[in-house]
MIKOLMI-593081 format. One record per residue (C-alpha): residue in one letter; residue number from 1; y negated, z, x negated. Coordinates in nm, 2 decimals. Example, Ala and Ser with C-alpha at 12.3 -4.5 7.8 and 13.67 -1.06 7.14 Angstrom:
! residues 2
ATOM   residuo   num        Y        Z        X
ATOM         A     1     0.45     0.78    -1.23
ATOM         S     2     0.11     0.71    -1.37
! end
This chain:
! residues 332
ATOM   residuo   num        Y        Z        X
ATOM         M     1   -10.37     5.27    -9.46
ATOM         K     2   -10.19     5.55    -9.27
ATOM         Q     3    -9.93     5.76    -9.44
ATOM         T     4    -9.64     5.88    -9.24
ATOM         P     5    -9.52     6.23    -9.36
ATOM         I     6    -9.15     6.26    -9.43
ATOM         V     7    -9.01     6.59    -9.31
ATOM         A     8    -8.67     6.69    -9.44
ATOM         M     9    -8.42     6.88    -9.23
ATOM         S    10    -8.46     7.26    -9.22
ATOM         P    11    -8.44     7.50    -9.39
ATOM         H    12    -8.75     7.41    -9.59
ATOM         L    13    -8.76     7.73    -9.80
ATOM         H    14    -8.47     7.83   -10.02
ATOM         S    15    -8.52     8.18   -10.15
ATOM         G    16    -8.16     8.29   -10.18
ATOM         D    17    -8.22     8.56    -9.92
ATOM         S    18    -8.00     8.61    -9.61
ATOM         V    19    -7.98     8.83    -9.31
ATOM         E    20    -7.70     9.03    -9.48
ATOM         K    21    -7.90     9.09    -9.79
ATOM         K    22    -8.21     9.21    -9.60
ATOM         M    23    -8.01     9.44    -9.37
ATOM         Y    24    -7.82     9.60    -9.66
ATOM         R    25    -8.15     9.65    -9.86
ATOM         V    26    -8.30     9.84    -9.56
ATOM         L    27    -7.98    10.05    -9.54
ATOM         L    28    -8.02    10.12    -9.91
ATOM         A    29    -8.38    10.21    -9.87
ATOM         L    30    -8.29    10.47    -9.61
ATOM         L    31    -8.04    10.65    -9.83
ATOM         P    32    -8.30    10.89    -9.99
ATOM         A    33    -8.41    11.00    -9.65
ATOM         F    34    -8.05    11.04    -9.54
ATOM         G    35    -7.99    11.26    -9.85
ATOM         V    36    -8.28    11.48    -9.76
ATOM         S    37    -8.16    11.52    -9.40
ATOM         L    38    -7.81    11.59    -9.52
ATOM         F    39    -7.93    11.86    -9.74
ATOM         V    40    -8.15    12.02    -9.47
ATOM         F    41    -7.93    11.99    -9.16
ATOM         G    42    -7.58    11.97    -9.32
ATOM         W    43    -7.29    11.88    -9.10
ATOM         G    44    -7.52    11.79    -8.81
ATOM         T    45    -7.66    11.50    -9.01
ATOM         L    46    -7.32    11.37    -9.11
ATOM         I    47    -7.17    11.39    -8.77
ATOM         T    48    -7.47    11.23    -8.59
ATOM         T    49    -7.49    10.95    -8.84
ATOM         L    50    -7.12    10.87    -8.85
ATOM         V    51    -7.09    10.87    -8.47
ATOM         A    52    -7.41    10.65    -8.42
ATOM         V    53    -7.32    10.39    -8.69
ATOM         T    54    -6.95    10.37    -8.59
ATOM         A    55    -7.03    10.34    -8.22
ATOM         C    56    -7.29    10.07    -8.27
ATOM         V    57    -7.06     9.86    -8.49
ATOM         L    58    -6.77     9.91    -8.25
ATOM         F    59    -6.97     9.82    -7.94
ATOM         E    60    -7.10     9.50    -8.11
ATOM         Y    61    -6.76     9.39    -8.21
ATOM         L    62    -6.60     9.46    -7.87
ATOM         I    63    -6.89     9.30    -7.67
ATOM         Q    64    -6.89     8.98    -7.89
ATOM         R    65    -6.52     8.96    -7.91
ATOM         F    66    -6.41     9.03    -7.56
ATOM         V    67    -6.71     9.00    -7.33
ATOM         L    68    -6.92     8.72    -7.48
ATOM         K    69    -6.62     8.54    -7.65
ATOM         L    70    -6.84     8.48    -7.95
ATOM         P    71    -6.77     8.51    -8.33
ATOM         T    72    -6.83     8.86    -8.44
ATOM         T    73    -7.13     8.94    -8.66
ATOM         V    74    -7.06     9.31    -8.75
ATOM         T    75    -7.05     9.23    -9.12
ATOM         D    76    -7.42     9.12    -9.13
ATOM         G    77    -7.52     9.49    -9.14
ATOM         S    78    -7.75     9.47    -8.83
ATOM         A    79    -7.53     9.69    -8.61
ATOM         A    80    -7.49     9.95    -8.89
ATOM         L    81    -7.86     9.95    -8.94
ATOM         T    82    -7.92    10.00    -8.57
ATOM         G    83    -7.68    10.29    -8.57
ATOM         L    84    -7.85    10.45    -8.87
ATOM         L    85    -8.20    10.41    -8.73
ATOM         L    86    -8.07    10.55    -8.39
ATOM         A    87    -7.93    10.85    -8.57
ATOM         F    88    -8.26    10.90    -8.75
ATOM         N    89    -8.43    10.93    -8.41
ATOM         L    90    -8.20    11.20    -8.29
ATOM         P    91    -8.18    11.58    -8.34
ATOM         S    92    -7.89    11.68    -8.56
ATOM         N    93    -7.73    11.89    -8.29
ATOM         L    94    -7.71    11.62    -8.02
ATOM         P    95    -7.37    11.61    -7.84
ATOM         I    96    -7.14    11.32    -7.95
ATOM         W    97    -7.11    11.18    -7.60
ATOM         I    98    -7.49    11.14    -7.57
ATOM         I    99    -7.50    10.96    -7.91
ATOM         V   100    -7.23    10.72    -7.79
ATOM         I   101    -7.43    10.64    -7.47
ATOM         G   102    -7.74    10.57    -7.69
ATOM         A   103    -7.54    10.34    -7.91
ATOM         L   104    -7.41    10.15    -7.60
ATOM         F   105    -7.76    10.11    -7.46
ATOM         A   106    -7.89     9.99    -7.80
ATOM         I   107    -7.62     9.73    -7.86
ATOM         G   108    -7.50     9.64    -7.52
ATOM         L   109    -7.82     9.63    -7.32
ATOM         V   110    -8.11     9.58    -7.56
ATOM         K   111    -7.94     9.36    -7.82
ATOM         Q   112    -7.65     9.16    -7.69
ATOM         T   113    -7.78     9.11    -7.34
ATOM         F   114    -8.06     8.90    -7.48
ATOM         G   115    -7.84     8.70    -7.71
ATOM         G   116    -7.79     8.92    -8.01
ATOM         L   117    -7.98     8.95    -8.34
ATOM         G   118    -8.29     8.74    -8.34
ATOM         N   119    -8.34     8.74    -7.96
ATOM         N   120    -8.39     9.10    -7.86
ATOM         P   121    -8.75     9.16    -7.74
ATOM         F   122    -8.74     9.53    -7.83
ATOM         N   123    -8.62     9.73    -8.12
ATOM         P   124    -8.27     9.85    -8.01
ATOM         A   125    -8.28    10.19    -8.18
ATOM         I   126    -8.62    10.28    -8.05
ATOM         A   127    -8.54    10.16    -7.70
ATOM         A   128    -8.22    10.37    -7.70
ATOM         R   129    -8.42    10.67    -7.83
ATOM         V   130    -8.67    10.65    -7.54
ATOM         F   131    -8.39    10.60    -7.29
ATOM         L   132    -8.21    10.91    -7.41
ATOM         L   133    -8.54    11.11    -7.41
ATOM         V   134    -8.60    11.02    -7.05
ATOM         S   135    -8.23    11.07    -6.95
ATOM         F   136    -8.16    11.38    -7.14
ATOM         P   137    -8.49    11.55    -7.21
ATOM         A   138    -8.35    11.90    -7.28
ATOM         Q   139    -8.10    11.79    -7.54
ATOM         M   140    -8.34    11.54    -7.70
ATOM         T   141    -8.61    11.80    -7.75
ATOM         T   142    -8.39    12.08    -7.89
ATOM         W   143    -8.46    12.08    -8.26
ATOM         P   144    -8.25    12.27    -8.52
ATOM         Q   145    -8.45    12.45    -8.78
ATOM         P   146    -8.40    12.36    -9.15
ATOM         M   147    -8.14    12.49    -9.39
ATOM         Q   148    -7.89    12.61    -9.14
ATOM         R   149    -7.63    12.34    -9.22
ATOM         S   150    -7.44    12.39    -8.89
ATOM         Y   151    -7.39    12.14    -8.60
ATOM         L   152    -7.39    12.30    -8.26
ATOM         D   153    -7.47    12.66    -8.34
ATOM         A   154    -7.80    12.61    -8.53
ATOM         L   155    -8.11    12.81    -8.43
ATOM         T   156    -8.37    12.58    -8.28
ATOM         G   157    -8.75    12.58    -8.28
ATOM         A   158    -9.06    12.36    -8.26
ATOM         T   159    -9.13    12.05    -8.47
ATOM         P   160    -9.45    12.04    -8.67
ATOM         L   161    -9.62    11.82    -8.41
ATOM         E   162    -9.51    12.06    -8.12
ATOM         A   163    -9.64    12.36    -8.32
ATOM         L   164    -9.97    12.18    -8.37
ATOM         K   165   -10.01    12.06    -8.01
ATOM         Y   166    -9.89    12.37    -7.82
ATOM         H   167    -9.94    12.66    -8.05
ATOM         G   168   -10.18    12.58    -8.34
ATOM         H   169   -10.02    12.83    -8.57
ATOM         D   170    -9.71    12.87    -8.79
ATOM         L   171    -9.77    12.52    -8.91
ATOM         P   172    -9.57    12.39    -9.22
ATOM         N   173    -9.78    12.32    -9.53
ATOM         L   174    -9.81    11.97    -9.67
ATOM         N   175    -9.54    12.04    -9.93
ATOM         D   176    -9.29    12.12    -9.66
ATOM         L   177    -9.37    11.79    -9.48
ATOM         L   178    -9.33    11.59    -9.80
ATOM         L   179    -9.00    11.75    -9.91
ATOM         G   180    -8.85    11.77    -9.56
ATOM         T   181    -8.80    12.14    -9.50
ATOM         T   182    -8.91    12.13    -9.14
ATOM         G   183    -8.75    12.09    -8.80
ATOM         G   184    -8.73    11.76    -8.62
ATOM         S   185    -8.50    11.46    -8.59
ATOM         L   186    -8.31    11.33    -8.89
ATOM         G   187    -8.58    11.07    -8.98
ATOM         E   188    -8.88    11.29    -8.91
ATOM         I   189    -8.84    11.50    -9.23
ATOM         G   190    -8.87    11.41    -9.59
ATOM         A   191    -9.19    11.21    -9.60
ATOM         L   192    -9.16    11.15    -9.97
ATOM         A   193    -8.81    11.01    -9.94
ATOM         L   194    -8.93    10.77    -9.66
ATOM         L   195    -9.22    10.66    -9.88
ATOM         L   196    -8.99    10.59   -10.17
ATOM         G   197    -8.77    10.38    -9.94
ATOM         G   198    -9.07    10.19    -9.81
ATOM         A   199    -9.19    10.12   -10.16
ATOM         Y   200    -8.85     9.97   -10.24
ATOM         L   201    -8.87     9.74    -9.94
ATOM         L   202    -9.22     9.63   -10.04
ATOM         L   203    -9.12     9.57   -10.40
ATOM         R   204    -8.81     9.37   -10.29
ATOM         K   205    -9.03     9.18   -10.04
ATOM         V   206    -8.81     9.27    -9.75
ATOM         I   207    -9.13     9.38    -9.57
ATOM         T   208    -9.50     9.31    -9.62
ATOM         W   209    -9.78     9.56    -9.63
ATOM         H   210    -9.96     9.44    -9.32
ATOM         V   211    -9.78     9.63    -9.05
ATOM         P   212    -9.73     9.97    -9.23
ATOM         V   213   -10.08     9.98    -9.37
ATOM         S   214   -10.25     9.89    -9.04
ATOM         I   215   -10.05    10.15    -8.86
ATOM         L   216   -10.10    10.43    -9.11
ATOM         G   217   -10.46    10.34    -9.17
ATOM         T   218   -10.54    10.34    -8.80
ATOM         V   219   -10.37    10.68    -8.75
ATOM         F   220   -10.55    10.82    -9.05
ATOM         L   221   -10.90    10.70    -8.94
ATOM         F   222   -10.87    10.82    -8.58
ATOM         T   223   -10.72    11.16    -8.66
ATOM         F   224   -10.97    11.21    -8.94
ATOM         L   225   -11.26    11.15    -8.70
ATOM         L   226   -11.11    11.38    -8.44
ATOM         G   227   -11.05    11.66    -8.69
ATOM         W   228   -11.39    11.61    -8.84
ATOM         L   229   -11.60    11.59    -8.53
ATOM         N   230   -11.42    11.84    -8.31
ATOM         P   231   -11.18    12.05    -8.51
ATOM         T   232   -11.15    12.35    -8.28
ATOM         S   233   -11.01    12.13    -7.99
ATOM         Y   234   -10.72    12.02    -8.20
ATOM         H   235   -10.63    12.33    -8.40
ATOM         A   236   -10.76    12.15    -8.71
ATOM         V   237   -10.98    12.43    -8.85
ATOM         V   238   -10.88    12.50    -9.21
ATOM         S   239   -11.21    12.56    -9.37
ATOM         T   240   -11.59    12.56    -9.30
ATOM         N   241   -11.61    12.21    -9.44
ATOM         A   242   -11.58    11.95    -9.16
ATOM         V   243   -11.46    11.68    -9.40
ATOM         T   244   -11.18    11.90    -9.53
ATOM         N   245   -11.08    11.97    -9.17
ATOM         G   246   -11.07    11.60    -9.10
ATOM         L   247   -10.87    11.51    -9.41
ATOM         T   248   -10.61    11.79    -9.35
ATOM         F   249   -10.57    11.70    -8.99
ATOM         A   250   -10.52    11.33    -9.08
ATOM         V   251   -10.27    11.39    -9.36
ATOM         F   252   -10.08    11.63    -9.13
ATOM         H   253   -10.04    11.36    -8.87
ATOM         L   254    -9.94    11.10    -9.13
ATOM         L   255    -9.66    11.31    -9.27
ATOM         S   256    -9.54    11.46    -8.94
ATOM         G   257    -9.31    11.32    -8.68
ATOM         G   258    -9.16    10.97    -8.68
ATOM         L   259    -9.47    10.79    -8.80
ATOM         L   260    -9.35    10.70    -9.15
ATOM         L   261    -9.00    10.60    -9.02
ATOM         G   262    -9.16    10.39    -8.75
ATOM         A   263    -9.43    10.23    -8.97
ATOM         L   264    -9.20    10.14    -9.26
ATOM         F   265    -8.86    10.08    -9.11
ATOM         M   266    -8.89    10.00    -8.74
ATOM         A   267    -9.22     9.84    -8.66
ATOM         T   268    -9.15     9.60    -8.94
ATOM         D   269    -8.85     9.45    -8.76
ATOM         Y   270    -8.88     9.07    -8.80
ATOM         V   271    -8.76     8.99    -8.45
ATOM         T   272    -8.99     9.22    -8.25
ATOM         S   273    -9.31     9.20    -8.46
ATOM         P   274    -9.57     8.91    -8.48
ATOM         M   275    -9.51     8.61    -8.71
ATOM         T   276    -9.86     8.57    -8.85
ATOM         T   277   -10.05     8.80    -9.09
ATOM         K   278   -10.34     8.84    -8.84
ATOM         G   279   -10.10     8.91    -8.56
ATOM         Q   280    -9.92     9.18    -8.76
ATOM         L   281   -10.25     9.35    -8.83
ATOM         I   282   -10.34     9.35    -8.46
ATOM         Y   283    -9.99     9.48    -8.38
ATOM         G   284   -10.02     9.76    -8.64
ATOM         V   285   -10.36     9.87    -8.52
ATOM         G   286   -10.23     9.88    -8.16
ATOM         I   287    -9.93    10.10    -8.26
ATOM         G   288   -10.15    10.33    -8.46
ATOM         A   289   -10.41    10.37    -8.18
ATOM         I   290   -10.15    10.43    -7.90
ATOM         T   291    -9.97    10.68    -8.12
ATOM         V   292   -10.28    10.89    -8.17
ATOM         I   293   -10.37    10.86    -7.80
ATOM         I   294   -10.03    10.99    -7.69
ATOM         R   295   -10.02    11.26    -7.96
ATOM         I   296   -10.36    11.40    -7.89
ATOM         F   297   -10.41    11.34    -7.52
ATOM         G   298   -10.06    11.28    -7.38
ATOM         S   299    -9.79    11.52    -7.26
ATOM         Y   300    -9.56    11.44    -7.55
ATOM         P   301    -9.64    11.56    -7.89
ATOM         E   302    -9.51    11.24    -8.04
ATOM         G   303    -9.59    10.88    -7.94
ATOM         V   304    -9.46    10.65    -8.21
ATOM         S   305    -9.16    10.52    -8.02
ATOM         F   306    -9.36    10.45    -7.71
ATOM         A   307    -9.63    10.28    -7.91
ATOM         I   308    -9.38    10.05    -8.09
ATOM         L   309    -9.21     9.96    -7.76
ATOM         I   310    -9.55     9.88    -7.60
ATOM         M   311    -9.65     9.65    -7.89
ATOM         N   312    -9.30     9.49    -7.89
ATOM         A   313    -9.37     9.39    -7.54
ATOM         L   314    -9.71     9.24    -7.64
ATOM         T   315    -9.57     9.06    -7.94
ATOM         P   316    -9.51     8.73    -7.75
ATOM         L   317    -9.87     8.74    -7.63
ATOM         I   318   -10.00     8.80    -7.98
ATOM         N   319    -9.79     8.51    -8.11
ATOM         H   320    -9.92     8.29    -7.84
ATOM         Y   321   -10.29     8.35    -7.91
ATOM         V   322   -10.28     8.42    -8.28
ATOM         K   323   -10.14     8.11    -8.45
ATOM         P   324   -10.15     7.97    -8.80
ATOM         T   325   -10.35     7.65    -8.87
ATOM         R   326   -10.14     7.35    -8.78
ATOM         F   327   -10.05     7.11    -9.05
ATOM         S   328   -10.23     6.78    -9.03
ATOM         P   329   -10.15     6.49    -9.26
ATOM         G   330   -10.45     6.34    -9.44
ATOM         R   331   -10.57     5.99    -9.42
ATOM         S   332   -10.61     5.74    -9.70
! end
């Protein structure tokens, strides 16, 4: 006798979660890193963040209300989160008009053009960051140094990754990287604060471990091997012990640049990452490998944004070939 399965109308899972709750939890998780950046860069952090968040929310409202003639969704927190993540990918002295252009690109082109939240193929904040980097390379690579607290008049210098790639000296120590007293974008500093925020997201089950661990593990493995096998080529010599060289080189890469921000808060985006656990692991390994290749062998000292965008583009392919086992009703 065959049994016909009875399938109820969706949704089939009732967890009490919502888009709004998840978005605001991510915003909450970013507050420690925002506090570190505010302490280190002062007014620059505040101005950059307020402009980016306000512009993203305003553009989403105007486009949905007057262009698309749709109900507005600015209260769900996604536009504000895009603005905050965009600000975290910018230097604290970036002119306001460039920030506004980045916000328009993120919301108008990357998000709303494809149908809004849930339909965008690329992470809007990362796509906007890469667009601004290509369009305004001088302004996007002028990094204020820490503890100056000014906006446009701050002294500038190299980020830790630039110092490592081009100079090999005057590198910050690991304590500076953990606490955030280095140059860089708003979200490149304060590794400890980013890790605390990521731990909160994991505990609240907003994200799973698969994407962050696969990204960070891949970067650690590759940079450890490079620092161990050929330290003089990558300015990784810190002792006569090859293993110590490899470990120091790997930890430096983990705590520098936008790796933690990207792995914990951007690559984990539900819309632009694979659906299955196996697919997420493949996705994370790809991001980690491309990041190392660009950092070590490419022209740019940082490669996280490019790596995430490339793997965003491959996500539909991963979803197509890596599928969960289909449900099949039993027979009696």
